[in-house]
C-alpha positions as CSV (number, residue, x, y, z in Angstrom):
1,X,-59.8,13.2,-22.7
2,X,-60.1,10.1,-20.5
3,X,-57.0,8.7,-22.0
4,X,-55.0,11.8,-21.2
5,X,-56.1,11.8,-17.6
6,X,-55.7,8.1,-17.1
7,X,-52.0,8.0,-17.8
8,X,-51.0,10.6,-15.1
9,X,-53.4,9.0,-12.6
10,X,-51.8,5.6,-13.3
11,X,-48.3,7.1,-12.9
12,X,-49.3,8.7,-9.6
13,X,-50.7,5.4,-8.3
14,X,-47.5,3.6,-9.3
15,X,-45.3,6.3,-7.6
16,X,-47.5,6.2,-4.5
17,X,-47.1,2.4,-4.3
18,X,-43.3,2.7,-4.7
19,X,-43.1,5.2,-1.8
20,X,-45.1,3.1,0.6
21,X,-42.9,1.8,3.4
22,X,-41.9,-1.7,2.6
23,X,-41.7,-4.6,5.2
24,X,-38.4,-4.3,7.0
25,X,-35.9,-7.0,6.5
26,X,-34.3,-8.9,9.5
27,X,-31.2,-6.7,9.1
28,X,-33.3,-3.5,9.3
29,X,-35.1,-4.8,12.4
30,X,-31.8,-5.5,14.0
31,X,-30.7,-1.9,13.3
32,X,-33.9,-0.6,14.9
33,X,-34.3,-2.9,18.0
34,X,-31.2,-5.1,18.7
35,X,-29.2,-4.1,21.8
36,X,-26.4,-1.7,20.7
37,X,-23.3,-3.6,22.0
38,X,-24.0,-7.0,20.4
39,X,-25.3,-5.1,17.3
40,X,-22.0,-3.2,16.9
41,X,-20.0,-6.4,17.4
42,X,-22.1,-8.2,14.8
43,X,-21.6,-5.5,12.3
44,X,-18.0,-4.5,13.1
45,X,-16.8,-8.1,13.3
46,X,-17.4,-9.0,9.7
47,X,-16.2,-5.5,8.6
48,X,-12.9,-5.9,10.5
49,X,-12.4,-9.4,9.0
50,X,-13.0,-8.0,5.5
51,X,-10.7,-5.1,6.1
52,X,-8.1,-7.4,7.6
53,X,-8.2,-9.7,4.6
54,X,-7.8,-6.7,2.3
55,X,-4.9,-5.3,4.3
56,X,-3.4,-8.8,4.5
57,X,-3.5,-9.1,0.8
58,X,-1.8,-5.7,0.4
59,X,0.9,-6.6,2.9
60,X,1.4,-10.1,1.4
61,X,1.5,-8.6,-2.1
62,X,4.3,-6.3,-1.0
63,X,6.1,-9.2,0.7
64,X,6.0,-11.1,-2.5
65,X,7.3,-8.1,-4.4
66,X,10.0,-7.5,-1.8
67,X,11.3,-11.0,-2.3
68,X,11.7,-10.8,-6.1
69,X,15.3,-12.0,-6.6
70,X,17.9,-9.3,-6.9
71,X,15.5,-6.4,-7.4
72,X,13.1,-6.8,-4.5
73,X,14.1,-3.6,-2.5
74,X,13.9,-1.4,-5.6
75,X,10.6,-3.0,-6.7
76,X,9.0,-2.3,-3.3
77,X,10.2,1.3,-3.4
78,X,8.6,1.6,-6.8
79,X,5.3,0.3,-5.5
80,X,5.6,2.8,-2.7
81,X,5.8,5.6,-5.3
82,X,2.5,4.3,-6.7
83,X,0.8,4.1,-3.3
84,X,-0.4,7.8,-3.3
85,X,-2.0,7.2,-6.7
86,X,-3.9,4.1,-5.5
87,X,-5.0,6.1,-2.4
88,X,-6.3,8.9,-4.7
89,X,-8.3,6.4,-6.8
90,X,-9.8,5.0,-3.6
91,X,-10.5,8.5,-2.4
92,X,-12.9,9.1,-5.4
93,X,-14.7,5.9,-4.5
94,X,-15.1,7.1,-0.9
95,X,-16.4,10.5,-2.2
96,X,-19.4,8.6,-3.7
97,X,-19.8,5.5,-1.5
98,X,-19.2,7.2,1.9
99,X,-21.6,10.0,0.9
100,X,-24.3,7.9,-0.7
101,X,-24.5,4.9,1.8
102,X,-25.4,7.0,4.9
103,X,-28.0,8.9,3.0
104,X,-29.5,5.7,1.6
105,X,-29.5,4.2,5.2
106,X,-31.3,7.3,6.5
107,X,-33.9,6.9,3.7
108,X,-34.3,3.3,4.7
109,X,-34.9,4.4,8.3
110,X,-37.7,6.7,7.1
111,X,-39.1,3.8,5.0
112,X,-38.5,5.5,1.7
113,X,-36.9,2.7,-0.3
114,X,-37.5,4.5,-3.6
115,X,-35.3,7.4,-2.5
116,X,-32.6,4.9,-1.3
117,X,-32.6,3.2,-4.7
118,X,-32.4,6.5,-6.5
119,X,-29.3,7.4,-4.5
120,X,-27.8,4.0,-5.3
121,X,-28.4,4.4,-9.0
122,X,-27.0,7.9,-9.2
123,X,-24.0,6.8,-7.1
124,X,-23.2,3.9,-9.4
125,X,-23.4,6.1,-12.5
126,X,-21.1,8.6,-10.9
127,X,-18.5,6.0,-10.0
128,X,-18.4,4.7,-13.6
129,X,-18.0,8.3,-14.9
130,X,-15.2,9.0,-12.4
131,X,-13.3,5.8,-13.1
132,X,-13.3,6.3,-16.9
133,X,-12.0,9.9,-16.4
134,X,-9.3,8.8,-13.9
135,X,-8.1,6.0,-16.2
136,X,-7.6,8.2,-19.2
137,X,-5.9,11.1,-17.2
138,X,-3.6,8.9,-15.2
139,X,-2.6,6.7,-18.2
140,X,-1.5,9.7,-20.2
141,X,0.2,11.5,-17.4
142,X,1.7,8.4,-15.7
143,X,5.4,9.0,-16.1
144,X,5.4,12.8,-15.2
145,X,3.2,12.0,-12.2
146,X,5.5,9.3,-10.9
147,X,8.5,11.6,-11.4
148,X,6.8,14.3,-9.4
149,X,5.9,11.8,-6.7
150,X,9.5,11.0,-6.0
151,X,10.5,8.2,-8.4
152,X,14.2,7.8,-9.1
153,X,15.8,6.5,-12.3
154,X,16.1,3.1,-10.5
155,X,12.5,2.9,-9.2
156,X,10.6,4.5,-12.1
157,X,10.5,1.3,-14.3
158,X,8.9,-0.7,-11.5
159,X,6.4,2.0,-10.6
160,X,5.5,2.5,-14.2
161,X,5.0,-1.2,-14.9
162,X,2.7,-1.7,-11.9
163,X,0.7,1.5,-12.4
164,X,0.2,0.8,-16.2
165,X,-1.6,-2.5,-15.4
166,X,-3.4,-1.3,-12.2
167,X,-5.1,1.5,-14.1
168,X,-6.9,-1.0,-16.3
169,X,-8.9,-2.1,-13.3
170,X,-9.9,1.4,-12.0
171,X,-13.6,0.9,-12.8
172,X,-13.5,-2.3,-10.7
173,X,-11.8,-0.6,-7.8
174,X,-14.4,2.2,-7.9
175,X,-17.4,-0.1,-8.0
176,X,-16.0,-2.4,-5.3
177,X,-15.1,0.3,-2.8
178,X,-17.9,2.6,-3.7
179,X,-20.9,0.2,-3.8
180,X,-19.9,-2.2,-1.1
181,X,-20.8,0.4,1.5
182,X,-24.4,0.3,0.3
183,X,-24.5,-3.3,1.4
184,X,-23.2,-2.4,4.8
185,X,-25.7,0.4,5.1
186,X,-28.5,-2.2,5.0
187,X,-27.0,-4.0,8.1
188,X,-25.8,-6.9,5.9
189,X,-22.2,-6.9,7.2
190,X,-21.6,-10.5,6.4
191,X,-22.5,-10.1,2.7
192,X,-20.2,-7.0,2.6
193,X,-17.5,-9.1,4.2
194,X,-17.8,-11.8,1.5
195,X,-17.4,-9.1,-1.2
196,X,-14.0,-8.2,0.1
197,X,-12.9,-11.8,0.9
198,X,-13.6,-12.8,-2.7
199,X,-11.1,-10.3,-4.0
200,X,-8.5,-10.7,-1.2
201,X,-8.6,-14.5,-1.4
202,X,-8.2,-14.6,-5.1
203,X,-5.3,-12.1,-4.9
204,X,-3.4,-14.3,-2.5
205,X,-3.8,-17.2,-4.9
206,X,-2.9,-15.3,-8.0
207,X,0.0,-13.2,-6.7
208,X,2.7,-15.9,-6.5
209,X,1.5,-17.4,-9.8
210,X,1.8,-14.2,-11.8
211,X,4.9,-12.8,-9.9
212,X,7.0,-15.9,-9.7
213,X,5.6,-18.8,-11.8
214,X,4.8,-16.7,-14.8
215,X,7.8,-14.4,-14.0
216,X,5.9,-11.2,-14.5
217,X,7.3,-9.4,-11.5
218,X,5.4,-6.2,-10.5
219,X,3.2,-6.4,-13.5
220,X,2.1,-9.8,-12.2
221,X,1.1,-8.3,-8.9
222,X,-1.0,-5.6,-10.8
223,X,-2.7,-8.3,-13.0
224,X,-3.6,-10.3,-9.9
225,X,-5.1,-7.1,-8.4
226,X,-7.2,-6.3,-11.5
227,X,-8.7,-9.8,-11.8
228,X,-9.5,-9.9,-8.1
229,X,-11.2,-6.5,-8.1
230,X,-13.2,-7.5,-11.1
231,X,-14.6,-10.6,-9.2
232,X,-15.4,-8.5,-6.2
233,X,-17.2,-5.9,-8.3
234,X,-19.2,-8.5,-10.2
235,X,-20.3,-10.1,-6.8
236,X,-21.4,-6.7,-5.4
237,X,-23.4,-5.6,-8.5
238,X,-25.1,-9.0,-8.7
239,X,-26.1,-8.8,-5.0
240,X,-27.4,-5.2,-5.3
241,X,-29.5,-6.2,-8.4
242,X,-31.0,-9.2,-6.6
243,X,-34.1,-9.5,-4.4
244,X,-31.9,-10.2,-1.4
245,X,-30.9,-6.5,-1.3
246,X,-33.2,-4.0,0.6
247,X,-31.7,-1.3,-1.7
248,X,-32.1,-2.7,-5.3
249,X,-29.9,-1.5,-8.2
250,X,-32.3,-0.5,-11.0
251,X,-31.3,0.7,-14.5
252,X,-34.0,3.4,-14.2
253,X,-31.9,5.3,-11.7
254,X,-28.6,4.7,-13.4
255,X,-27.8,8.3,-14.3
256,X,-26.0,11.3,-12.9
257,X,-28.7,13.8,-11.8
258,X,-29.3,16.3,-9.0
259,X,-29.5,13.4,-6.5
260,X,-25.7,13.1,-6.6
261,X,-25.1,16.6,-5.2
262,X,-25.9,15.8,-1.5
263,X,-24.0,12.6,-1.9
264,X,-20.9,14.4,-3.0
265,X,-21.3,17.1,-0.3
266,X,-21.5,14.4,2.4
267,X,-18.7,12.3,0.9
268,X,-16.4,15.3,0.7
269,X,-15.2,14.6,4.3
270,X,-13.8,11.1,3.7
271,X,-12.7,12.2,0.3
272,X,-10.6,15.0,1.7
273,X,-9.2,12.6,4.4
274,X,-8.1,10.1,1.7
275,X,-6.9,12.6,-0.9
276,X,-4.8,14.5,1.5
277,X,-3.4,11.2,2.7
278,X,-2.2,10.9,-0.9
279,X,-0.7,14.4,-0.8
280,X,1.1,13.7,2.4
281,X,2.5,10.4,1.0
282,X,3.8,12.4,-2.0
283,X,5.5,14.8,0.4
284,X,7.0,11.9,2.3
285,X,8.3,10.2,-0.8
286,X,9.7,13.3,-2.5
287,X,11.4,14.6,0.6
288,X,12.7,11.2,1.8
289,X,14.1,10.5,-1.7
290,X,15.8,13.9,-1.6
291,X,17.2,13.6,1.9
292,X,17.9,9.8,2.2
293,X,17.4,8.1,-1.1
294,X,15.6,4.8,-2.1
295,X,16.2,3.2,1.3
296,X,14.1,5.8,3.1
297,X,11.3,5.5,0.5
298,X,11.4,1.7,1.0
299,X,11.3,2.2,4.8
300,X,8.3,4.5,4.5
301,X,6.5,2.0,2.3
302,X,7.0,-0.6,5.0
303,X,5.6,1.8,7.6
304,X,2.6,2.8,5.6
305,X,1.9,-0.9,4.9
306,X,2.0,-1.6,8.7
307,X,-0.3,1.3,9.4
308,X,-3.0,-0.4,7.4
309,X,-3.5,-2.7,10.3
310,X,-4.7,0.3,12.3
311,X,-6.8,1.4,9.4
312,X,-8.4,-2.1,9.3
313,X,-9.7,-1.9,12.9
314,X,-10.5,1.8,12.6
315,X,-12.6,1.4,9.4
316,X,-14.2,-1.8,10.6
317,X,-15.4,-0.3,13.9
318,X,-16.7,2.8,12.0
319,X,-18.6,0.5,9.5
320,X,-20.1,-1.3,12.6
321,X,-21.3,2.0,14.2
322,X,-22.3,4.2,11.2
323,X,-25.3,2.1,9.8
324,X,-26.8,2.1,13.3
325,X,-26.5,5.9,13.6
326,X,-27.8,6.6,10.1
327,X,-30.8,4.2,10.2
328,X,-31.9,5.2,13.6
329,X,-31.5,8.9,12.8
330,X,-33.8,8.4,9.9
331,X,-36.2,6.5,12.1
332,X,-36.0,9.4,14.7
333,X,-34.8,7.0,17.4
334,X,-32.3,9.4,18.9
335,X,-31.6,7.5,22.0
336,X,-30.0,4.6,20.0
337,X,-28.0,7.2,18.0
338,X,-26.5,8.7,21.2
339,X,-25.7,5.2,22.6
340,X,-24.0,4.1,19.4
341,X,-22.0,7.3,19.2
342,X,-20.6,7.0,22.7
343,X,-19.8,3.3,22.3
344,X,-18.0,4.0,19.0
345,X,-15.7,6.6,20.4
346,X,-14.8,4.5,23.4
347,X,-14.0,1.4,21.3
348,X,-11.9,3.4,18.7
349,X,-9.9,5.1,21.4
350,X,-9.1,1.9,23.4
351,X,-8.4,-0.4,20.5
352,X,-6.3,2.0,18.4
353,X,-4.2,3.0,21.5
354,X,-3.5,-0.7,22.2
355,X,-2.5,-1.4,18.6
356,X,-0.2,1.6,18.3
357,X,1.6,0.6,21.5
358,X,2.4,-2.9,20.2
359,X,3.6,-1.6,16.8
360,X,5.8,1.0,18.5
361,X,7.5,-1.7,20.6
362,X,8.4,-4.1,17.8
363,X,9.2,-2.0,14.7
364,X,12.3,-3.9,13.6
365,X,10.6,-7.2,13.9
366,X,7.9,-5.9,11.6
367,X,10.5,-4.5,9.2
368,X,12.3,-7.9,8.9
369,X,9.1,-9.4,7.4
370,X,9.6,-7.1,4.4
371,X,13.4,-7.0,3.9
372,X,16.7,-8.4,5.1
373,X,18.5,-5.1,4.4
374,X,20.0,-3.9,7.7
375,X,19.9,-0.3,6.7
376,X,16.2,-0.3,5.9
377,X,15.5,-2.2,9.1
378,X,17.3,0.4,11.2
379,X,15.4,3.3,9.5
380,X,12.1,1.6,10.2
381,X,13.2,1.0,13.8
382,X,13.9,4.6,14.4
383,X,11.0,6.1,12.4
384,X,8.1,3.8,13.2
385,X,7.6,4.7,16.9
386,X,7.6,8.4,16.1
387,X,5.2,7.9,13.2
388,X,2.6,6.1,15.2
389,X,2.8,7.8,18.6
390,X,-0.2,10.1,18.1
391,X,-2.5,7.6,16.5
392,X,-4.2,6.3,19.6
393,X,-6.0,9.6,20.5
394,X,-7.0,9.9,16.9
395,X,-9.7,7.4,17.7
396,X,-11.7,10.2,19.3
397,X,-11.7,12.2,16.0
398,X,-12.6,9.1,14.0
399,X,-15.6,8.5,16.2
400,X,-16.8,12.1,16.0
401,X,-16.3,12.2,12.2
402,X,-18.0,8.8,11.7
403,X,-21.0,10.2,13.6
404,X,-21.2,13.4,11.7
405,X,-21.2,11.6,8.3
406,X,-23.7,9.1,9.6
407,X,-26.1,12.0,10.5
408,X,-25.6,13.5,7.1
409,X,-23.8,16.6,8.5
410,X,-21.4,17.5,5.7
411,X,-19.9,20.8,6.8
412,X,-18.6,20.0,10.3
413,X,-17.3,16.7,9.1
414,X,-15.4,18.3,6.3
415,X,-14.0,20.9,8.7
416,X,-12.6,18.2,11.0
417,X,-11.1,16.3,8.0
418,X,-9.2,19.4,6.7
419,X,-8.1,20.5,10.2
420,X,-6.5,17.1,10.9
421,X,-4.5,16.9,7.7
422,X,-3.2,20.5,8.0
423,X,-2.0,19.7,11.4
424,X,-0.3,16.5,10.3
425,X,1.4,18.3,7.3
426,X,2.7,21.1,9.5
427,X,4.2,18.6,11.9
428,X,6.0,16.7,9.2
429,X,7.3,19.9,7.6
430,X,8.5,21.0,11.0
431,X,10.3,17.7,11.6
432,X,12.0,18.0,8.1
433,X,13.1,21.6,8.9
434,X,14.6,20.6,12.2
435,X,16.4,17.6,10.6
436,X,17.9,19.8,7.9
437,X,19.0,22.4,10.4
438,X,20.8,19.7,12.5
439,X,22.5,18.3,9.4
440,X,24.0,21.6,8.4
């Protein structure tokens, strides 16, 4: 009888110990007490550097592809066809990472490290399950999907070559994008920055080697991407499994269970934002291919590549503000939550408006970095100012949505995400209808 009662008592004692609030790390103390403005700068700065490095890699990658002798313009158009698929893959990582990280940060604010680690383990298991499913489905449906997404007979071979290799690294992409946010959620922005810099830096080194030296063309770009994502993923997992992480990755929690449900509910908002971005890019590519041909698809690829510069600052600022909101909300320090919210909206509005203005002024200069084709440059010059003109005010919505996710409010955040994308789709369809009417 004593043996039977001793085991449950021992288990209860162990659980009680695990749930005791642990000593806060320096990063957690900063989230709770450091003045908001320097804290946002200290968190957003490394996030922006990391995002910029990642965007720079993507842009430079496409610059390399665009300068492949004789076939560069067709190759970059083919990569543009793949772009919605890579966005969709990233969307599933955001579904888990952007939902799990704020919840883990809120748990840290409450002092419940055990709950935060449970969320991390369930999120990691879900990311692996999603990545394996995506790899199989996309590999078997690759050609029909690319056809449906606007590939022509000339661009399909390049799109198929790139995507066939890229899919081999889906699990690394999922782990990198999904779990790095758990590092940022602890207030360790510099560590999260290094995670991205490892992959981006290695890509910049490997791209010219595989594309030009080994003469692998677009396949070489995809191989460089897979290797780089693997290195980033390995770094992130190693850090989260180490004693340096306030939220430790433990094999005990590596399973998909009921803990993942609130994660997916909260992550639905950024997921919808990203997935509908994929859908809109498909509409862009298919309609532009039908109305204008490969030159218009190449021009849109250049425009979307340039827009990543705005995403860089936008995402970096949000990553600087959101951990402050989540941690202090969990700690019931509502004054700091309100201060971070107001500052975040102001920064996003001002900075994004300034960037949009510059891009709208020099579209043809930007286009010349990607191509020497006068026709494509002219298309970018006319389309870019129209494409970016509403992005400045979008900073307000980004700030509000960032706050809602940081507070764990899934439903209103999801509503805002869907509303914005419906509005954008309707505007594009209206523009196409007007253009077709004028051409009759």
